[in-house]
C-alpha positions in Angstrom: 9.6 -22.3 -16.6 13.1 -21.6 -17.9 14.3 -18.2 -18.9 14.9 -19.4 -22.5 11.2 -20.1 -23.0 10.1 -16.7 -21.5 9.0 -14.4 -24.3 8.6 -10.7 -23.9 5.9 -8.7 -25.6 2.2 -7.8 -25.3 1.1 -10.4 -27.8 2.9 -13.3 -26.0 1.6 -12.3 -22.6 -1.8 -10.9 -23.3 -3.7 -13.1 -20.8 -1.6 -12.1 -17.7 -1.4 -8.5 -19.0 -5.2 -8.3 -19.4 -5.6 -9.7 -15.9 -3.3 -7.1 -14.4 -5.2 -4.3 -16.2 -8.4 -5.6 -14.6 -6.7 -5.8 -11.2 -5.5 -2.2 -11.6 -9.1 -1.1 -12.3 -10.0 -2.4 -8.9 -7.0 -0.6 -7.4 -8.2 2.7 -8.9 -11.8 2.1 -7.7 -10.6 2.2 -4.1 -9.6 5.9 -4.5 -12.7 6.7 -6.5 -14.9 5.6 -3.6 -13.6 8.7 -1.6 -13.0 11.3 -4.3 -16.4 12.9 -4.5 -17.9 12.4 -1.1 -15.2 13.0 1.5 -15.6 16.9 1.7 -19.4 16.5 2.4 -18.7 13.5 4.6 -16.3 15.6 6.7 -18.8 18.4 7.1 -21.9 16.3 7.8 -20.4 13.6 10.0 -17.6 15.6 11.8 -18.4 19.3 11.3 -15.0 19.9 9.6 -15.0 22.8 7.2 -11.4 24.2 7.4 -9.7 23.5 4.1 -6.4 22.6 5.7 -8.1 20.1 8.1 -10.1 18.7 5.2 -6.9 18.3 3.1 -5.3 16.5 6.0 -6.8 13.2 4.7 -5.2 13.8 1.3 -1.8 14.6 3.0 -2.0 11.4 5.1 -2.8 9.4 1.9 -0.1 11.1 -0.2 2.8 10.7 2.2 2.1 7.1 3.0 1.6 6.1 -0.6 4.8 7.9 -1.7 7.0 6.2 0.9 5.3 2.8 0.1 6.0 3.3 -3.6 9.7 3.6 -3.0 9.9 0.5 -0.8 7.7 -1.5 -3.2 10.2 -0.6 -6.0 13.2 -1.4 -3.8 11.8 -4.7 -2.5 10.2 -5.9 -5.8 13.2 -8.0 -6.8 13.7 -9.5 -3.3 10.1 -10.5 -2.3 8.5 -10.8 -5.8 5.9 -8.5 -7.4 2.9 -10.8 -6.7 3.5 -11.0 -3.0 3.6 -7.3 -2.6 0.5 -6.9 -4.7 -1.3 -9.5 -2.5 -0.2 -7.7 0.7 -1.6 -4.4 -0.7 -5.0 -6.0 -1.1 -5.0 -7.5 2.4 -4.5 -3.9 3.8 -7.4 -2.6 1.6 -10.0 -5.0 3.1 -10.7 -3.1 6.4 -10.7 0.4 4.9 -14.5 0.7 4.0 -15.4 -0.7 7.4 -13.3 1.9 9.2 -15.0 4.7 7.2 -18.5 3.3 7.9 -17.9 3.0 11.6 -15.6 6.1 12.0 -16.3 7.8 15.3 -14.0 10.7 14.8 -12.0 12.4 12.0 -8.8 10.5 13.2 -10.5 7.3 12.0 -10.8 8.8 8.5 -7.1 9.8 8.6 -6.1 6.3 9.7 -8.2 4.8 6.9 -6.4 7.0 4.5 -3.0 6.0 5.8 -4.0 2.4 5.2 -5.3 3.4 1.7 -2.0 5.1 0.9 0.1 2.0 1.9 -2.3 -0.3 0.0 -2.2 1.9 -3.1 1.6 2.1 -3.0 1.9 -1.7 -2.9 -0.9 -2.5 -5.4 -0.4 0.2 -8.1 3.4 0.1 -8.0 3.4 -3.7 -8.4 1.0 -3.8 -11.4 3.0 -1.0 -13.1 6.3 -2.9 -12.7 4.7 -6.2 -13.7 3.3 -4.9 -16.9 6.6 -3.2 -17.9 8.3 -6.6 -17.2 5.9 -8.5 -19.5 5.9 -6.2 -22.6 9.6 -5.5 -23.1 10.7 -2.4 -25.0 8.5 -2.1 -28.0 5.0 -1.6 -26.5 6.0 0.1 -23.2 4.1 3.3 -23.8 0.9 1.4 -24.8 1.3 -0.8 -21.8 1.5 2.2 -19.4 -1.4 3.8 -21.2 -3.6 0.7 -20.7 -2.5 0.4 -17.1 -3.2 4.0 -16.1 -6.4 4.0 -18.3 -7.8 1.1 -16.3 -6.9 2.7 -12.9 -8.1 6.2 -13.6 -11.2 5.2 -15.6 -12.2 3.2 -12.5 -11.4 6.3 -10.3 -13.8 8.4 -12.5 -16.5 5.7 -12.6 -16.5 5.0 -8.9 -16.3 8.7 -8.1 -19.5 9.2 -10.2 -21.2 6.2 -8.6 -20.4 7.2 -5.1 -21.7 10.7 -5.7 -24.9 9.3 -7.2 -25.4 6.8 -4.3 -24.6 9.6 -1.7 -27.3 11.8 -3.4 -29.9 9.1 -3.4 -29.2 7.2 -0.2 -27.1 9.5 2.0 -23.4 10.0 2.5 -22.9 6.9 4.7 -22.8 3.9 4.7 -24.0 3.0 1.2 -21.2 4.6 -0.9 -18.6 2.7 1.1 -20.2 -0.7 0.2 -18.6 -0.2 -3.2 -15.2 -0.4 -1.5 -16.0 -3.7 0.3 -16.9 -5.4 -3.1 -13.8 -3.9 -4.9 -11.3 -4.9 -2.2 -12.6 -8.5 -2.0 -12.6 -9.1 -5.7 -9.2 -7.5 -6.2 -7.7 -9.8 -3.4 -9.2 -13.0 -4.9 -8.2 -12.2 -8.5 -4.6 -11.6 -7.3 -4.5 -14.7 -5.1 -5.7 -17.2 -7.6 -4.8 -15.9 -11.1 -1.9 -13.4 -11.1 1.7 -14.8 -11.7 5.0 -13.2 -10.7 7.0 -11.6 -13.5 10.6 -11.6 -12.2 11.8 -14.2 -14.8 10.9 -11.6 -17.6 13.4 -9.2 -16.1 16.2 -11.8 -16.3 15.2 -12.4 -19.9 15.3 -8.7 -20.9 18.6 -8.2 -19.0 20.4 -10.4 -21.5 19.7 -8.0 -24.4 19.6 -4.6 -22.7 22.4 -2.0 -23.4 21.2 0.9 -21.1 24.0 2.3 -18.9 23.7 1.3 -15.2 23.0 4.1 -12.7 25.6 4.5 -9.9 23.1 5.6 -7.2 19.5 4.9 -8.3 17.8 7.3 -5.8 20.1 10.3 -6.4 20.2 9.9 -10.2 16.4 9.7 -10.5 15.9 12.6 -8.1 18.7 15.1 -9.0 21.7 14.1 -11.0 20.5 12.5 -14.2 19.0 15.3 -16.4 16.4 13.1 -18.1 15.3 11.2 -15.0 15.2 14.3 -12.7 13.3 16.4 -15.3 10.6 13.6 -15.5 10.6 13.3 -11.6 9.9 17.0 -11.0 7.1 17.0 -13.6 5.6 14.0 -11.9 5.7 15.7 -8.5 4.0 18.9 -9.9 1.4 16.8 -11.8 0.2 15.2 -8.6 0.6 18.5 -6.7 -2.1 20.0 -8.9 -4.1 16.7 -8.7 -4.0 17.0 -4.9 -5.4 20.5 -5.2 -8.1 19.5 -7.6 -9.1 16.5 -5.4 -9.3 18.7 -2.3 -10.5 22.1 -3.5 -12.6 21.5 -6.7 -15.5 19.9 -4.7 -15.3 22.9 -2.3 -15.4 25.4 -5.2 -18.4 23.6 -6.7 -20.2 23.5 -3.3 -19.7 27.3 -3.0 -21.3 27.7 -6.4 -24.3 25.7 -5.0 -23.8 22.5 -7.2 -25.5 19.4 -5.7 -23.7 16.1 -5.0 -24.6 14.6 -8.4 -23.3 17.6 -10.5 -20.2 17.8 -8.4 -19.8 14.0 -9.1 -20.1 14.7 -12.9 -17.6 17.6 -13.0 -15.0 15.9 -10.8 -15.5 12.6 -12.7 -14.9 14.2 -16.2 -11.2 15.0 -15.3 -10.1 11.4 -14.4 -12.3 9.9 -17.1 -10.8 12.0 -19.9 -7.4 11.4 -18.4 -8.2 7.6 -18.3 -9.4 7.3 -21.9 -6.9 9.8 -23.2 -4.0 7.5 -22.0 -5.1 4.8 -24.4 -4.1 7.1 -27.3 -1.2 9.0 -25.6 0.5 5.9 -24.3 0.8 4.4 -27.8 1.8 7.9 -29.2 4.8 7.9 -26.9 6.1 4.7 -28.5 6.2 6.7 -31.8 6.6 10.5 -31.0 9.0 12.5 -28.8 8.3 11.9 -25.1 10.0 15.2 -24.2 7.5 17.2 -26.4 4.5 15.3 -25.0 5.6 16.0 -21.5 6.1 19.7 -22.2 2.8 20.3 -23.9 0.9 18.2 -21.3 2.2 20.1 -18.3 1.6 23.5 -20.1 -2.0 22.5 -21.0 -2.6 21.5 -17.3 -1.3 24.8 -16.0 -3.4 26.9 -18.4 -6.6 24.9 -17.6 -6.0 25.4 -13.8 -5.6 29.2 -14.3 -9.1 29.3 -15.8 -10.9 27.7 -12.8 -11.3 30.9 -10.7 -13.0 32.7 -13.6 -15.5 30.0 -14.4 -18.9 29.3 -12.8 -21.3 27.9 -15.5 -21.6 24.1 -15.6 -20.3 23.8 -19.2 -17.3 26.0 -18.5 -16.2 23.9 -15.5 -16.9 20.7 -17.4 -14.7 22.0 -20.3 -11.9 22.9 -17.8 -12.1 19.5 -16.2 -11.8 17.9 -19.7 -8.8 20.0 -20.7 -7.1 19.2 -17.4 -7.7 15.5 -18.0 -6.2 15.8 -21.5 -3.1 17.6 -20.3 -2.7 14.9 -17.6 -3.2 12.1 -20.2 -0.4 13.6 -22.3 2.1 13.1 -19.5 1.0 10.3 -17.1 1.8 7.1 -19.0 4.9 8.8 -20.6 6.4 9.4 -17.1 6.7 5.6 -16.5 7.6 4.5 -19.9 10.3 7.2 -20.1 11.8 6.1 -16.8 11.8 2.5 -17.9 13.5 3.5 -21.2 16.3 5.4 -19.3 17.1 2.6 -16.8 18.3 -1.1 -16.9 15.8 -3.9 -16.3 17.2 -4.7 -12.9 17.3 -1.1 -11.7 13.9 -0.2 -13.3 11.7 -1.2 -10.3 13.7 0.9 -7.9 14.0 3.9 -10.2 10.2 3.8 -10.9 9.8 3.5 -7.1 11.9 6.6 -6.5 10.0 8.5 -9.2 6.7 7.5 -7.7 7.9 8.5 -4.2 8.4 12.1 -5.4 5.4 12.1 -7.7 3.0 11.0 -4.9 4.6 13.4 -2.4 3.1 15.9 -4.8 -0.3 15.0 -3.4 0.7 16.0 0.1 2.7 19.1 -1.0 -0.2 20.3 -3.2 -2.7 19.7 -0.4 -0.5 21.7 2.1 0.3 24.6 -0.3 -3.3 24.9 -1.5 -4.8 24.3 1.9 -2.7 27.0 3.7 -3.0 29.5 0.7 -6.8 29.0 0.6 -7.2 29.5 4.3 -5.0 32.7 4.3 -5.9 34.3 1.0 -8.9 32.4 -0.4 -9.4 29.5 -2.7 -8.9 31.5 -6.0 -5.3 32.5 -5.0 -4.5 28.9 -4.1 -5.7 27.7 -7.5 -3.6 30.4 -9.3 -0.4 29.6 -7.4 -0.8 25.9 -8.4 -1.4 26.8 -12.0 1.7 28.9 -12.2 3.8 26.2 -10.6 2.5 23.8 -13.3 3.5 26.1 -16.1 7.0 26.5 -14.6 7.4 22.7 -14.5 6.7 22.5 -18.3 9.5 25.0 -18.8 11.9 22.9 -16.7 11.3 19.9 -19.0 11.9 22.1 -22.1 15.2 23.5 -20.6 16.7 20.6 -18.6 15.9 17.5 -20.5 18.4 16.8 -23.3 16.9 17.1 -26.8 17.9 13.6 -27.9 17.1 11.9 -24.6 13.8 10.3 -25.4 
Protein backbone atom coordinates (compact mmCIF):
# COMPACT_ATOMS: atom_id res chain seq x y z
CA UNK A 1 0.00 0.00 0.00
CA UNK A 2 1.32 3.45 -0.88
CA UNK A 3 1.71 6.15 1.74
CA UNK A 4 -0.81 8.37 -0.08
CA UNK A 5 -3.63 5.87 0.58
CA UNK A 6 -2.69 5.42 4.24
CA UNK A 7 -5.24 7.27 6.38
CA UNK A 8 -4.59 8.12 10.04
CA UNK A 9 -7.36 8.03 12.62
CA UNK A 10 -9.31 5.68 14.85
CA UNK A 11 -12.30 5.50 12.49
CA UNK A 12 -10.18 4.60 9.45
CA UNK A 13 -8.22 1.87 11.25
CA UNK A 14 -10.74 0.49 13.75
CA UNK A 15 -10.25 -3.16 12.75
CA UNK A 16 -6.48 -3.24 13.33
CA UNK A 17 -6.88 -1.01 16.39
CA UNK A 18 -9.48 -3.35 17.95
CA UNK A 19 -7.28 -6.36 17.24
CA UNK A 20 -4.32 -4.66 18.97
CA UNK A 21 -6.55 -3.85 21.99
CA UNK A 22 -7.48 -7.57 22.22
CA UNK A 23 -3.81 -8.60 21.87
CA UNK A 24 -2.90 -6.19 24.67
CA UNK A 25 -5.54 -7.75 26.93
CA UNK A 26 -3.71 -11.07 26.51
CA UNK A 27 -0.39 -9.30 27.27
CA UNK A 28 -1.86 -7.97 30.55
CA UNK A 29 -3.26 -11.39 31.42
CA UNK A 30 0.26 -12.83 31.61
CA UNK A 31 1.08 -10.51 34.57
CA UNK A 32 -2.30 -11.08 36.23
CA UNK A 33 -1.53 -14.81 36.41
CA UNK A 34 1.17 -14.08 39.03
CA UNK A 35 -0.13 -11.04 40.82
CA UNK A 36 -2.27 -12.62 43.56
CA UNK A 37 -0.63 -15.98 44.12
CA UNK A 38 3.16 -15.49 44.04
CA UNK A 39 3.56 -14.52 47.77
CA UNK A 40 1.70 -17.67 48.87
CA UNK A 41 3.39 -19.76 46.15
CA UNK A 42 6.79 -18.59 47.51
CA UNK A 43 5.92 -19.53 51.08
CA UNK A 44 4.23 -22.90 50.41
CA UNK A 45 6.51 -24.22 47.65
CA UNK A 46 9.88 -22.73 48.66
CA UNK A 47 9.51 -21.58 52.30
CA UNK A 48 10.41 -17.99 51.38
CA UNK A 49 8.96 -15.37 53.73
CA UNK A 50 11.55 -12.55 53.71
CA UNK A 51 10.01 -9.54 52.02
CA UNK A 52 13.22 -8.64 50.19
CA UNK A 53 13.60 -12.20 48.87
CA UNK A 54 9.96 -12.22 47.87
CA UNK A 55 10.28 -8.90 46.09
CA UNK A 56 13.30 -10.26 44.18
CA UNK A 57 10.92 -11.70 41.60
CA UNK A 58 9.41 -8.22 41.00
CA UNK A 59 12.91 -6.70 40.78
CA UNK A 60 13.93 -9.29 38.15
CA UNK A 61 10.75 -8.53 36.18
CA UNK A 62 11.06 -4.73 36.49
CA UNK A 63 14.69 -4.40 35.39
CA UNK A 64 14.38 -6.72 32.40
CA UNK A 65 11.10 -5.16 31.24
CA UNK A 66 12.55 -1.65 31.59
CA UNK A 67 15.65 -2.41 29.50
CA UNK A 68 13.59 -4.27 26.90
CA UNK A 69 11.19 -1.28 26.63
CA UNK A 70 14.09 0.97 25.67
CA UNK A 71 15.43 -1.37 22.99
CA UNK A 72 11.94 -2.09 21.64
CA UNK A 73 11.49 1.66 21.12
CA UNK A 74 14.96 2.05 19.62
CA UNK A 75 14.61 -0.94 17.26
CA UNK A 76 10.94 -0.43 16.29
CA UNK A 77 11.76 1.54 13.13
CA UNK A 78 14.48 -0.91 12.07
CA UNK A 79 12.86 -4.32 12.60
CA UNK A 80 9.18 -3.42 12.46
CA UNK A 81 6.64 -3.34 15.26
CA UNK A 82 4.93 -6.64 14.37
CA UNK A 83 8.19 -8.65 14.40
CA UNK A 84 9.06 -7.41 17.90
CA UNK A 85 5.51 -8.16 19.11
CA UNK A 86 5.72 -11.70 17.71
CA UNK A 87 9.11 -12.32 19.34
CA UNK A 88 7.64 -11.20 22.68
CA UNK A 89 4.92 -13.85 22.43
CA UNK A 90 7.47 -16.55 21.55
CA UNK A 91 9.28 -15.77 24.83
CA UNK A 92 5.99 -15.91 26.78
CA UNK A 93 5.16 -19.49 25.74
CA UNK A 94 7.50 -21.37 28.16
CA UNK A 95 6.80 -19.17 31.25
CA UNK A 96 3.80 -21.06 32.73
CA UNK A 97 5.61 -24.39 32.27
CA UNK A 98 8.71 -23.08 34.10
CA UNK A 99 6.51 -21.99 37.03
CA UNK A 100 4.64 -25.33 37.14
CA UNK A 101 7.85 -27.38 37.15
CA UNK A 102 9.98 -24.95 39.23
CA UNK A 103 12.34 -26.87 41.52
CA UNK A 104 13.80 -23.84 43.26
CA UNK A 105 13.12 -20.11 43.68
CA UNK A 106 15.75 -19.39 41.00
CA UNK A 107 13.40 -20.96 38.42
CA UNK A 108 10.74 -18.43 39.43
CA UNK A 109 13.27 -15.59 39.08
CA UNK A 110 14.23 -16.91 35.61
CA UNK A 111 10.55 -17.12 34.58
CA UNK A 112 10.13 -13.50 35.66
CA UNK A 113 13.17 -12.36 33.69
CA UNK A 114 11.57 -13.98 30.62
CA UNK A 115 8.23 -12.37 31.52
CA UNK A 116 9.94 -8.97 31.77
CA UNK A 117 11.53 -9.29 28.30
CA UNK A 118 8.27 -10.61 26.84
CA UNK A 119 6.21 -7.78 28.38
CA UNK A 120 8.70 -5.14 27.22
CA UNK A 121 8.45 -6.38 23.63
CA UNK A 122 4.70 -6.98 23.51
CA UNK A 123 3.31 -4.05 25.50
CA UNK A 124 5.73 -1.50 23.99
CA UNK A 125 4.93 -2.69 20.46
CA UNK A 126 1.14 -2.48 20.90
CA UNK A 127 1.46 1.02 22.46
CA UNK A 128 3.54 2.38 19.59
CA UNK A 129 1.38 0.67 16.93
CA UNK A 130 -1.83 2.20 18.28
CA UNK A 131 -0.29 5.68 18.46
CA UNK A 132 0.89 5.17 14.84
CA UNK A 133 -2.64 4.30 13.69
CA UNK A 134 -4.70 7.05 15.29
CA UNK A 135 -2.72 10.22 14.56
CA UNK A 136 -2.97 13.31 16.77
CA UNK A 137 -6.69 13.76 17.44
CA UNK A 138 -7.57 10.61 19.41
CA UNK A 139 -4.23 9.86 21.03
CA UNK A 140 -5.46 10.04 24.64
CA UNK A 141 -8.49 7.86 23.84
CA UNK A 142 -6.21 5.36 22.07
CA UNK A 143 -3.91 5.09 25.09
CA UNK A 144 -6.90 4.86 27.42
CA UNK A 145 -8.25 1.90 25.43
CA UNK A 146 -4.81 0.28 25.24
CA UNK A 147 -4.07 0.52 28.95
CA UNK A 148 -7.70 -0.34 29.85
CA UNK A 149 -7.46 -3.63 27.98
CA UNK A 150 -4.11 -4.51 29.51
CA UNK A 151 -4.92 -3.62 33.11
CA UNK A 152 -8.50 -4.90 33.07
CA UNK A 153 -6.98 -8.23 32.02
CA UNK A 154 -4.41 -7.95 34.86
CA UNK A 155 -7.29 -7.48 37.34
CA UNK A 156 -9.48 -10.20 35.83
CA UNK A 157 -6.74 -12.82 35.67
CA UNK A 158 -5.49 -11.84 39.18
CA UNK A 159 -9.00 -12.51 40.48
CA UNK A 160 -9.32 -15.79 38.53
CA UNK A 161 -5.92 -17.09 39.63
CA UNK A 162 -6.77 -16.27 43.29
CA UNK A 163 -10.09 -18.10 42.93
CA UNK A 164 -8.50 -21.13 41.24
CA UNK A 165 -5.71 -21.23 43.87
CA UNK A 166 -8.31 -21.16 46.68
CA UNK A 167 -10.35 -23.96 45.08
CA UNK A 168 -7.73 -26.26 43.54
CA UNK A 169 -4.42 -25.32 45.20
CA UNK A 170 -1.63 -22.89 44.40
CA UNK A 171 -0.05 -25.00 41.65
CA UNK A 172 -0.40 -26.09 38.82
CA UNK A 173 -3.97 -25.05 37.94
CA UNK A 174 -3.65 -21.21 38.15
CA UNK A 175 -0.73 -21.39 35.69
CA UNK A 176 -2.87 -23.16 33.06
CA UNK A 177 -4.41 -19.72 32.43
CA UNK A 178 -0.98 -18.53 31.25
CA UNK A 179 -0.62 -21.41 28.79
CA UNK A 180 -3.91 -20.51 27.09
CA UNK A 181 -3.19 -16.75 27.10
CA UNK A 182 0.28 -17.05 25.54
CA UNK A 183 -0.83 -19.45 22.76
CA UNK A 184 -3.82 -17.30 21.73
CA UNK A 185 -1.76 -14.06 21.84
CA UNK A 186 0.92 -15.62 19.63
CA UNK A 187 -1.56 -16.93 17.03
CA UNK A 188 -3.54 -13.64 16.84
CA UNK A 189 -0.33 -11.69 16.23
CA UNK A 190 1.06 -14.16 13.68
CA UNK A 191 -2.03 -14.33 11.47
CA UNK A 192 -3.92 -11.05 11.88
CA UNK A 193 -1.74 -8.13 13.09
CA UNK A 194 -0.22 -5.83 10.41
CA UNK A 195 2.86 -3.62 10.81
CA UNK A 196 2.26 0.16 11.17
CA UNK A 197 5.49 1.81 10.00
CA UNK A 198 3.83 3.32 6.92
CA UNK A 199 1.54 5.38 9.18
CA UNK A 200 4.60 7.04 10.73
CA UNK A 201 5.79 8.16 7.27
CA UNK A 202 2.32 9.56 6.58
CA UNK A 203 2.16 11.56 9.83
CA UNK A 204 5.70 12.84 9.36
CA UNK A 205 4.61 14.83 6.29
CA UNK A 206 2.33 17.09 8.39
CA UNK A 207 4.04 17.11 11.81
CA UNK A 208 5.58 20.40 13.03
CA UNK A 209 6.99 19.28 16.42
CA UNK A 210 10.63 20.27 17.01
CA UNK A 211 13.15 17.43 16.76
CA UNK A 212 15.05 16.41 19.90
CA UNK A 213 18.85 16.54 19.73
CA UNK A 214 19.44 13.55 22.00
CA UNK A 215 16.26 11.54 22.55
CA UNK A 216 17.51 9.65 25.62
CA UNK A 217 18.92 12.69 27.48
CA UNK A 218 16.03 15.02 26.59
CA UNK A 219 13.38 12.50 27.71
CA UNK A 220 15.30 11.74 30.92
CA UNK A 221 16.66 15.12 32.14
CA UNK A 222 16.88 18.06 29.77
CA UNK A 223 13.41 18.68 28.34
CA UNK A 224 11.26 20.07 31.17
CA UNK A 225 8.02 18.57 29.89
CA UNK A 226 9.39 15.13 28.99
CA UNK A 227 11.52 14.76 32.13
CA UNK A 228 8.63 15.80 34.44
CA UNK A 229 6.46 13.11 32.82
CA UNK A 230 9.29 10.55 33.07
CA UNK A 231 9.91 11.03 36.82
CA UNK A 232 6.15 10.72 37.49
CA UNK A 233 6.07 7.51 35.46
CA UNK A 234 8.94 6.11 37.51
CA UNK A 235 7.24 7.00 40.82
CA UNK A 236 3.88 5.63 39.61
CA UNK A 237 5.43 2.22 39.02
CA UNK A 238 7.55 2.53 42.16
CA UNK A 239 4.34 2.58 44.20
CA UNK A 240 2.78 -0.10 41.98
CA UNK A 241 5.77 -2.37 42.70
CA UNK A 242 5.21 -1.80 46.43
CA UNK A 243 1.46 -2.58 46.14
CA UNK A 244 2.18 -5.70 44.07
CA UNK A 245 4.71 -7.03 46.59
CA UNK A 246 3.49 -5.78 49.98
CA UNK A 247 -0.32 -5.47 49.78
CA UNK A 248 -0.87 -9.27 49.64
CA UNK A 249 1.52 -9.61 52.65
CA UNK A 250 -0.41 -6.90 54.59
CA UNK A 251 -3.66 -8.73 53.81
CA UNK A 252 -2.20 -12.10 54.83
CA UNK A 253 -1.11 -10.56 58.16
CA UNK A 254 -4.73 -9.38 58.66
CA UNK A 255 -5.83 -13.02 58.11
CA UNK A 256 -7.60 -12.53 54.78
CA UNK A 257 -7.95 -15.71 52.68
CA UNK A 258 -6.78 -16.12 49.05
CA UNK A 259 -10.16 -15.18 47.61
CA UNK A 260 -10.52 -11.90 49.57
CA UNK A 261 -6.88 -11.00 48.87
CA UNK A 262 -7.73 -11.63 45.21
CA UNK A 263 -10.73 -9.27 45.40
CA UNK A 264 -8.88 -6.39 47.15
CA UNK A 265 -5.77 -6.65 44.94
CA UNK A 266 -7.98 -6.90 41.84
CA UNK A 267 -10.02 -3.73 42.62
CA UNK A 268 -6.97 -1.51 42.10
CA UNK A 269 -6.03 -2.62 38.53
CA UNK A 270 -9.73 -3.00 37.57
CA UNK A 271 -10.64 0.60 38.58
CA UNK A 272 -7.38 1.72 36.95
CA UNK A 273 -8.34 -0.21 33.81
CA UNK A 274 -11.94 1.03 33.49
CA UNK A 275 -11.02 4.55 34.61
CA UNK A 276 -8.64 4.93 31.66
CA UNK A 277 -11.54 4.67 29.21
CA UNK A 278 -12.72 8.02 30.60
CA UNK A 279 -9.41 9.67 31.55
CA UNK A 280 -7.78 8.85 28.19
CA UNK A 281 -10.50 10.74 26.30
CA UNK A 282 -10.44 13.55 28.92
CA UNK A 283 -6.76 14.13 28.17
CA UNK A 284 -7.64 14.92 24.52
CA UNK A 285 -9.77 17.81 25.87
CA UNK A 286 -8.41 18.94 29.28
CA UNK A 287 -4.95 19.95 30.55
CA UNK A 288 -2.65 16.94 30.72
CA UNK A 289 -0.49 18.72 33.31
CA UNK A 290 -3.42 19.15 35.74
CA UNK A 291 -4.50 15.52 35.32
CA UNK A 292 -0.96 14.30 36.04
CA UNK A 293 -0.70 16.48 39.16
CA UNK A 294 -4.05 15.43 40.69
CA UNK A 295 -3.55 11.77 39.78
CA UNK A 296 -0.16 11.49 41.50
CA UNK A 297 -1.44 13.44 44.54
CA UNK A 298 -4.47 11.14 44.92
CA UNK A 299 -2.24 8.04 44.70
CA UNK A 300 0.07 9.37 47.42
CA UNK A 301 -2.80 10.19 49.80
CA UNK A 302 -4.43 6.76 49.23
CA UNK A 303 -1.14 4.96 50.00
CA UNK A 304 -0.71 6.89 53.27
CA UNK A 305 -4.08 5.51 54.47
CA UNK A 306 -3.10 1.81 54.00
CA UNK A 307 -1.30 1.36 57.40
CA UNK A 308 -4.36 2.72 59.23
CA UNK A 309 -6.93 0.43 57.59
CA UNK A 310 -7.90 -3.15 58.48
CA UNK A 311 -11.61 -3.60 57.62
CA UNK A 312 -12.42 -5.11 54.21
CA UNK A 313 -14.45 -2.10 53.00
CA UNK A 314 -11.68 0.35 54.05
CA UNK A 315 -9.02 -1.58 52.13
CA UNK A 316 -11.35 -1.99 49.14
CA UNK A 317 -11.97 1.80 49.12
CA UNK A 318 -8.22 2.56 49.30
CA UNK A 319 -7.63 0.11 46.45
CA UNK A 320 -10.33 1.91 44.39
CA UNK A 321 -8.89 5.41 45.07
CA UNK A 322 -5.41 4.19 44.20
CA UNK A 323 -6.81 2.80 40.94
CA UNK A 324 -8.51 6.13 40.20
CA UNK A 325 -5.32 8.11 40.84
CA UNK A 326 -3.39 5.79 38.53
CA UNK A 327 -6.09 6.02 35.83
CA UNK A 328 -5.73 9.82 35.88
CA UNK A 329 -2.04 9.57 34.91
CA UNK A 330 -1.33 6.32 33.10
CA UNK A 331 -2.70 6.87 29.56
CA UNK A 332 -1.75 10.56 29.78
CA UNK A 333 1.95 9.70 30.23
CA UNK A 334 2.09 8.08 26.80
CA UNK A 335 -0.13 10.51 24.87
CA UNK A 336 1.80 13.46 26.38
CA UNK A 337 5.16 12.00 25.30
CA UNK A 338 3.73 11.34 21.82
CA UNK A 339 2.49 14.96 21.62
CA UNK A 340 5.89 16.38 22.63
CA UNK A 341 7.95 14.38 20.08
CA UNK A 342 8.13 13.94 16.28
CA UNK A 343 6.61 10.76 14.72
CA UNK A 344 10.06 9.32 13.87
CA UNK A 345 11.48 9.98 17.34
CA UNK A 346 8.31 8.94 19.16
CA UNK A 347 9.02 5.22 19.51
CA UNK A 348 12.47 5.85 21.02
CA UNK A 349 11.22 8.59 23.37
CA UNK A 350 8.37 6.34 24.55
CA UNK A 351 10.94 3.54 24.93
CA UNK A 352 13.14 5.83 27.09
CA UNK A 353 10.15 6.89 29.20
CA UNK A 354 9.10 3.25 29.64
CA UNK A 355 12.69 2.31 30.60
CA UNK A 356 12.56 4.71 33.57
CA UNK A 357 8.90 4.07 34.34
CA UNK A 358 9.38 0.31 34.66
CA UNK A 359 12.65 0.66 36.57
CA UNK A 360 10.23 2.11 39.13
CA UNK A 361 8.99 -1.46 39.75
CA UNK A 362 12.47 -2.55 40.76
CA UNK A 363 13.30 0.63 42.71
CA UNK A 364 9.95 0.44 44.54
CA UNK A 365 10.47 -3.23 45.36
CA UNK A 366 14.01 -2.57 46.66
CA UNK A 367 13.04 0.49 48.77
CA UNK A 368 9.90 -1.11 50.19
CA UNK A 369 11.54 -4.53 50.71
CA UNK A 370 14.55 -3.18 52.62
CA UNK A 371 12.48 -0.62 54.61
CA UNK A 372 9.90 -3.31 55.48
CA UNK A 373 12.60 -5.77 56.64
CA UNK A 374 14.37 -3.09 58.74
CA UNK A 375 11.50 -1.03 60.17
CA UNK A 376 8.29 -2.92 59.32
CA UNK A 377 5.79 -2.84 56.48
CA UNK A 378 3.92 0.28 57.66
CA UNK A 379 7.07 2.44 57.45
CA UNK A 380 7.76 1.14 53.94
CA UNK A 381 4.24 2.08 52.82
CA UNK A 382 4.48 5.61 54.34
CA UNK A 383 7.87 6.25 52.63
CA UNK A 384 6.40 5.30 49.23
CA UNK A 385 3.31 7.48 49.86
CA UNK A 386 5.47 10.53 50.62
CA UNK A 387 7.64 9.97 47.52
CA UNK A 388 4.44 9.87 45.40
CA UNK A 389 3.20 13.20 46.79
CA UNK A 390 6.62 14.81 46.12
CA UNK A 391 6.37 13.56 42.50
CA UNK A 392 3.05 15.41 42.04
CA UNK A 393 4.73 18.63 43.22
CA UNK A 394 7.59 18.16 40.70
CA UNK A 395 5.00 18.06 37.88
CA UNK A 396 3.37 21.24 39.21
CA UNK A 397 6.70 23.11 39.51
CA UNK A 398 8.83 21.78 36.62
CA UNK A 399 6.40 21.29 33.73
CA UNK A 400 5.75 24.54 31.80
CA UNK A 401 2.17 25.83 32.17
CA UNK A 402 1.47 25.93 28.45
CA UNK A 403 3.28 22.66 27.66
CA UNK A 404 0.36 20.27 27.27
